[in-house]
C-alpha positions as CSV (number, residue, x, y, z in Angstrom):
1,M,-18.0,-0.3,-7.3
2,P,-16.5,2.9,-5.8
3,K,-13.4,1.8,-3.9
4,T,-10.7,3.0,-1.5
5,E,-7.1,1.9,-1.4
6,L,-5.1,2.2,1.8
7,H,-2.0,0.1,1.0
8,L,-0.6,0.9,-2.4
9,H,3.0,1.8,-3.3
10,L,3.4,4.5,-6.0
11,E,6.5,2.8,-7.4
12,G,4.7,-0.6,-7.6
13,A,1.7,0.8,-9.3
14,I,3.3,2.3,-12.4
15,P,1.4,1.1,-15.5
16,L,3.6,-1.1,-17.6
17,A,3.4,1.2,-20.6
18,T,4.7,4.1,-18.5
19,L,7.5,2.0,-17.0
20,W,8.4,0.8,-20.5
21,Q,8.6,4.4,-21.6
22,L,11.1,5.1,-18.8
23,I,13.2,2.1,-19.7
24,Q,13.4,3.2,-23.3
25,K,14.2,6.8,-22.1
26,Y,17.3,5.5,-20.3
27,G,18.6,3.3,-23.1
28,G,16.6,0.2,-22.5
29,D,17.6,-3.1,-20.9
30,P,19.0,-5.9,-23.0
31,D,17.1,-8.4,-20.9
32,I,13.8,-6.6,-21.4
33,P,13.2,-6.4,-25.2
34,S,9.5,-5.8,-25.0
35,I,6.6,-5.0,-22.7
36,G,5.8,-8.7,-22.7
37,A,9.2,-9.4,-21.3
38,L,8.7,-6.7,-18.8
39,E,5.6,-8.4,-17.6
40,E,7.4,-11.7,-17.3
41,R,10.1,-9.9,-15.2
42,F,7.5,-9.5,-12.5
43,Q,7.5,-13.1,-11.5
44,Y,9.1,-13.9,-8.1
45,R,10.8,-16.8,-6.5
46,D,10.2,-15.4,-3.0
47,F,10.0,-12.2,-1.1
48,D,13.7,-11.4,-1.4
49,H,13.5,-11.8,-5.1
50,F,10.6,-9.4,-5.2
51,L,12.6,-6.8,-3.3
52,Q,15.5,-7.2,-5.8
53,T,13.1,-6.6,-8.6
54,W,11.7,-3.6,-6.8
55,F,15.1,-1.9,-6.6
56,W,15.9,-2.8,-10.3
57,K,12.7,-1.1,-11.4
58,N,13.4,2.0,-9.3
59,G,16.7,2.4,-11.2
60,F,14.6,3.9,-14.1
61,L,13.4,6.8,-12.0
62,R,16.2,9.3,-12.3
63,E,14.7,12.7,-12.8
64,Y,12.0,14.7,-11.1
65,V,9.9,14.7,-14.3
66,D,9.9,10.9,-14.0
67,F,8.0,11.2,-10.7
68,E,5.5,13.6,-12.3
69,L,5.0,11.1,-15.1
70,I,4.4,8.1,-12.9
71,A,2.2,10.0,-10.4
72,Q,-0.2,11.2,-13.1
73,A,-0.2,7.7,-14.7
74,V,-1.0,6.0,-11.4
75,A,-3.8,8.6,-10.6
76,D,-5.3,8.2,-14.0
77,D,-5.2,4.4,-13.7
78,L,-6.8,4.3,-10.3
79,A,-9.5,6.7,-11.3
80,G,-10.3,4.5,-14.3
81,Q,-10.9,1.7,-11.8
82,A,-13.4,3.7,-9.8
83,V,-11.0,4.2,-6.9
84,V,-12.3,7.4,-5.4
85,Y,-9.8,7.8,-2.5
86,A,-6.3,6.4,-2.1
87,E,-3.6,6.7,0.5
88,I,-0.4,6.0,-1.5
89,F,3.0,5.1,-0.1
90,F,6.0,6.6,-1.7
91,S,9.7,5.9,-0.9
92,P,11.8,9.0,-1.5
93,A,14.8,7.6,0.3
94,D,15.2,4.9,-2.4
95,F,16.4,7.7,-4.7
96,S,18.9,9.6,-2.6
97,R,21.6,7.5,-4.1
98,Q,20.7,9.1,-7.5
99,G,21.4,12.5,-6.0
100,L,17.8,13.6,-6.0
101,D,16.4,16.0,-3.4
102,L,13.7,14.1,-1.5
103,Q,11.6,17.1,-0.9
104,V,11.6,18.0,-4.6
105,I,10.5,14.4,-5.3
106,A,7.5,14.9,-3.0
107,T,6.6,18.1,-4.8
108,A,7.0,16.4,-8.2
109,V,4.7,13.5,-7.1
110,R,2.0,15.9,-6.0
111,R,2.3,17.9,-9.2
112,G,1.8,14.7,-11.2
113,F,-1.4,13.8,-9.1
114,E,-2.7,17.3,-9.8
115,R,-2.2,16.8,-13.6
116,S,-4.5,13.9,-13.5
117,T,-8.1,14.5,-14.8
118,G,-9.5,11.5,-12.9
119,D,-12.1,11.9,-10.1
120,I,-9.9,10.8,-7.2
121,Q,-8.5,12.2,-4.0
122,I,-5.0,11.0,-3.0
123,A,-3.0,11.4,0.2
124,L,0.6,10.4,0.7
125,I,2.3,8.1,3.2
126,V,6.1,8.2,3.4
127,D,7.6,4.7,3.4
128,L,10.8,5.2,5.5
129,V,12.2,1.8,4.3
130,R,13.6,-0.3,7.1
131,D,16.7,-1.2,5.1
132,F,18.1,2.3,5.4
133,G,18.1,2.2,9.2
134,A,16.5,4.4,11.9
135,A,18.9,7.3,11.6
136,Q,18.1,7.8,7.9
137,G,14.4,7.3,8.7
138,M,14.5,10.1,11.2
139,R,16.2,12.4,8.7
140,V,13.6,11.6,6.0
141,L,10.8,12.1,8.5
142,E,12.0,15.6,9.3
143,M,12.5,16.4,5.6
144,M,9.0,15.2,4.8
145,H,7.5,17.2,7.7
146,E,8.8,20.4,6.0
147,V,6.8,19.5,2.8
148,R,3.8,17.9,4.4
149,H,1.7,20.5,2.6
150,Q,2.1,18.3,-0.4
151,G,-0.6,16.1,1.1
152,I,1.7,13.9,3.3
153,I,-0.4,12.6,6.1
154,G,1.5,9.6,7.5
155,I,4.5,7.4,7.7
156,G,5.2,3.7,7.5
157,I,8.1,1.2,7.1
158,G,8.4,-1.4,4.3
159,G,11.4,-3.3,3.2
160,T,13.2,-6.4,4.6
161,E,11.0,-7.0,7.7
162,H,12.9,-10.0,9.1
163,E,16.3,-8.2,9.1
164,Y,15.2,-4.8,10.4
165,P,12.7,-5.3,13.2
166,A,10.2,-2.7,14.2
167,Q,11.7,-1.9,17.6
168,L,14.7,-0.3,15.8
169,F,12.3,2.5,14.7
170,T,10.7,3.3,18.1
171,E,12.1,6.8,18.4
172,V,11.3,7.6,14.7
173,F,7.6,6.7,15.2
174,H,7.5,8.6,18.5
175,R,8.8,11.7,16.7
176,A,6.2,11.2,13.9
177,R,3.4,11.2,16.4
178,Q,4.8,14.4,17.9
179,L,4.7,15.9,14.5
180,G,1.1,14.9,14.0
181,F,1.6,12.2,11.4
182,H,-0.5,9.0,11.2
183,T,1.4,5.8,11.5
184,T,1.3,2.3,10.0
185,A,3.9,-0.4,9.5
186,H,4.4,-3.5,7.3
187,A,4.4,-6.4,9.7
188,G,3.6,-10.1,9.6
189,E,4.3,-10.3,5.9
190,A,7.7,-11.8,5.8
191,A,8.0,-12.4,9.6
192,G,5.9,-14.0,12.3
193,P,3.3,-12.7,14.8
194,E,6.1,-11.2,16.9
195,S,6.7,-8.6,14.2
196,I,3.1,-7.5,14.5
197,W,3.3,-7.4,18.3
198,S,6.3,-5.2,18.0
199,A,4.6,-2.8,15.6
200,L,1.7,-2.5,18.1
201,T,3.8,-2.1,21.3
202,D,7.0,-0.5,20.2
203,L,5.8,1.7,17.3
204,E,2.2,2.2,18.6
205,V,0.9,2.2,15.1
206,E,-2.7,2.9,14.1
207,R,-2.8,0.4,11.3
208,I,-0.9,-2.7,10.2
209,G,0.1,-3.5,6.7
210,H,-0.3,-7.1,5.6
211,A,-0.5,-8.9,9.0
212,T,-0.8,-12.3,7.3
213,S,0.9,-14.2,10.1
214,A,-1.4,-12.8,12.8
215,I,-3.7,-15.8,12.4
216,G,-1.0,-18.0,14.0
217,D,-1.4,-16.3,17.4
218,S,-4.8,-16.3,18.9
219,N,-3.9,-13.8,21.6
220,L,-2.7,-11.4,18.9
221,V,-6.0,-11.9,17.0
222,D,-7.9,-11.1,20.2
223,E,-5.8,-8.0,20.7
224,L,-6.4,-6.8,17.1
225,V,-10.1,-7.4,17.4
226,A,-10.4,-5.7,20.9
227,R,-8.5,-2.7,19.7
228,Q,-10.1,-2.6,16.3
229,I,-6.7,-2.1,14.6
230,P,-7.3,-1.9,10.8
231,L,-5.4,-4.4,8.8
232,E,-4.2,-3.4,5.3
233,M,-4.4,-6.8,3.7
234,C,-3.1,-7.5,0.2
235,P,-4.2,-11.1,-0.8
236,V,-2.8,-11.3,-4.3
237,S,0.5,-9.7,-3.2
238,N,0.9,-12.3,-0.5
239,L,0.2,-15.0,-3.1
240,R,2.7,-13.6,-5.6
241,T,5.5,-13.3,-3.1
242,G,4.9,-16.7,-1.5
243,A,3.6,-15.4,1.9
244,V,0.7,-17.8,1.2
245,S,0.8,-20.7,-1.3
246,D,-2.8,-20.7,-2.2
247,L,-5.3,-17.8,-2.0
248,R,-7.7,-20.2,-0.2
249,E,-5.2,-20.3,2.6
250,H,-5.1,-16.6,3.1
251,P,-6.4,-15.6,6.5
252,I,-8.4,-12.5,5.4
253,L,-11.9,-14.0,5.7
254,E,-11.1,-15.8,8.9
255,L,-9.9,-12.6,10.5
256,L,-12.9,-10.7,9.2
257,R,-15.2,-13.3,10.7
258,C,-13.3,-13.1,14.0
259,G,-14.3,-9.4,14.1
260,A,-11.0,-7.9,12.9
261,V,-11.1,-4.7,10.8
262,V,-9.9,-6.1,7.6
263,T,-9.4,-4.0,4.4
264,V,-8.6,-5.1,0.8
265,N,-5.7,-3.5,-1.0
266,T,-3.3,-4.2,-3.9
267,D,0.1,-3.3,-2.6
268,D,2.1,-3.2,-5.9
269,P,-0.6,-3.9,-8.4
270,K,1.4,-3.6,-11.7
271,M,4.1,-5.7,-10.3
272,F,1.6,-8.4,-9.2
273,N,-0.8,-8.1,-12.1
274,T,-3.7,-7.2,-9.9
275,S,-6.3,-4.5,-9.2
276,L,-8.9,-3.9,-6.6
277,D,-11.6,-5.4,-8.9
278,Y,-9.4,-8.4,-9.3
279,E,-8.7,-8.7,-5.6
280,F,-12.4,-8.7,-4.7
281,T,-13.2,-11.1,-7.6
282,R,-10.5,-13.6,-6.6
283,L,-11.7,-13.5,-3.0
284,A,-15.2,-14.2,-4.1
285,D,-14.0,-17.1,-6.2
286,A,-11.7,-18.5,-3.4
287,F,-14.2,-18.2,-0.6
288,E,-18.0,-18.3,-0.1
289,I,-18.4,-14.6,0.6
290,A,-21.8,-13.2,1.2
291,D,-22.7,-9.8,-0.3
292,Q,-22.8,-8.4,3.2
293,E,-19.2,-9.4,3.8
294,L,-18.1,-7.9,0.6
295,L,-19.8,-4.7,1.6
296,Q,-18.1,-4.9,5.1
297,L,-14.7,-5.3,3.5
298,A,-15.3,-2.2,1.3
299,E,-16.7,-0.1,4.1
300,N,-13.8,-1.1,6.4
301,G,-11.5,0.6,3.9
302,I,-13.5,3.8,4.1
303,H,-13.8,3.8,7.9
304,S,-10.0,3.0,8.3
305,A,-8.9,5.9,6.0
306,W,-7.2,8.9,7.4
307,C,-9.6,11.4,5.8
308,D,-12.3,13.7,7.3
309,A,-15.6,12.5,8.4
310,D,-17.6,14.2,5.7
311,L,-15.7,12.5,3.0
312,K,-16.1,9.1,4.7
313,K,-19.9,9.7,5.0
314,R,-20.1,10.5,1.3
315,M,-18.0,7.5,0.2
316,V,-20.1,5.2,2.4
317,G,-23.3,6.6,0.8
318,E,-21.9,6.1,-2.7
319,L,-20.9,2.5,-1.9
320,R,-24.2,1.6,-0.4
321,A,-26.0,3.2,-3.4
322,Y,-24.0,1.0,-5.7
323,F,-25.0,-2.2,-3.7
324,R,-28.7,-1.1,-3.7
325,K,-28.6,-0.4,-7.4
326,H,-27.4,-3.9,-8.1
327,G,-29.8,-5.5,-5.7
328,R,-27.1,-6.6,-3.3
329,L,-28.1,-4.7,-0.2
330,V,-31.1,-5.0,2.0
331,D,-31.3,-2.4,4.7
């Protein structure tokens, strides 16, 4: 099935073989003697443990050529899964402590994408990372504005949601809108519905990442439905980090059936051992999903993308052609 991906982190999508190559390049890790051990490293006690693992992994990205390497590997991997369009988060501020120029990182990432031979279009979203604070976020925003020609179309904030609430970044997001960037925010993943409310009211975002806790506030669900705010939901990610204890408890289908604009994404696929195919398959196994609902989830991803109307029209046509070919769509 031709697919779109709206919530995927470049650094969390590095194929294990590529990450293993980087670990070996920098002298290895005595606790990771094999790729198998690396795969086992990506098991998490909770969300905070996941974040610790995230920063550990990023320690093996130390040179600009490393970003070219991972960008090409991620693009090739996505194209091999029939992902035709992706909006990929990247977190340049994570690497300022390594003395790297954030603008050169953006250029290296785009160069890596362009080296891919896969049939895929990729846009970039800058994750300003809550944990570095609003002042740093504003500096990174201005720096990324100067290199937006590298295909940077939006900003977002990930990181430790419960310690760095959205309202801290109100001025940053206001400035981003002035500069013409699209906006999204991780919210309702590791905090409650109030985090989502803040993203909507303080940051005035166009989309919400995760939004798992929205289902606990009926007024919030009504607001999301009324405003048709796209939700970048990542079911397997939420399962792996403990945001939900069982996939059958995930609110994705309930929100869809309430009329919310729900999309399916992978977040950090290689850290969670998932893919978009796996996400859709697991959802189909966990819930009684009609083909029309599967089509709706996939189409929502297209309609919620920050690309031009002609590309959206083409992607919808290809998606519906796939469903017709397999006898799963009746017009």
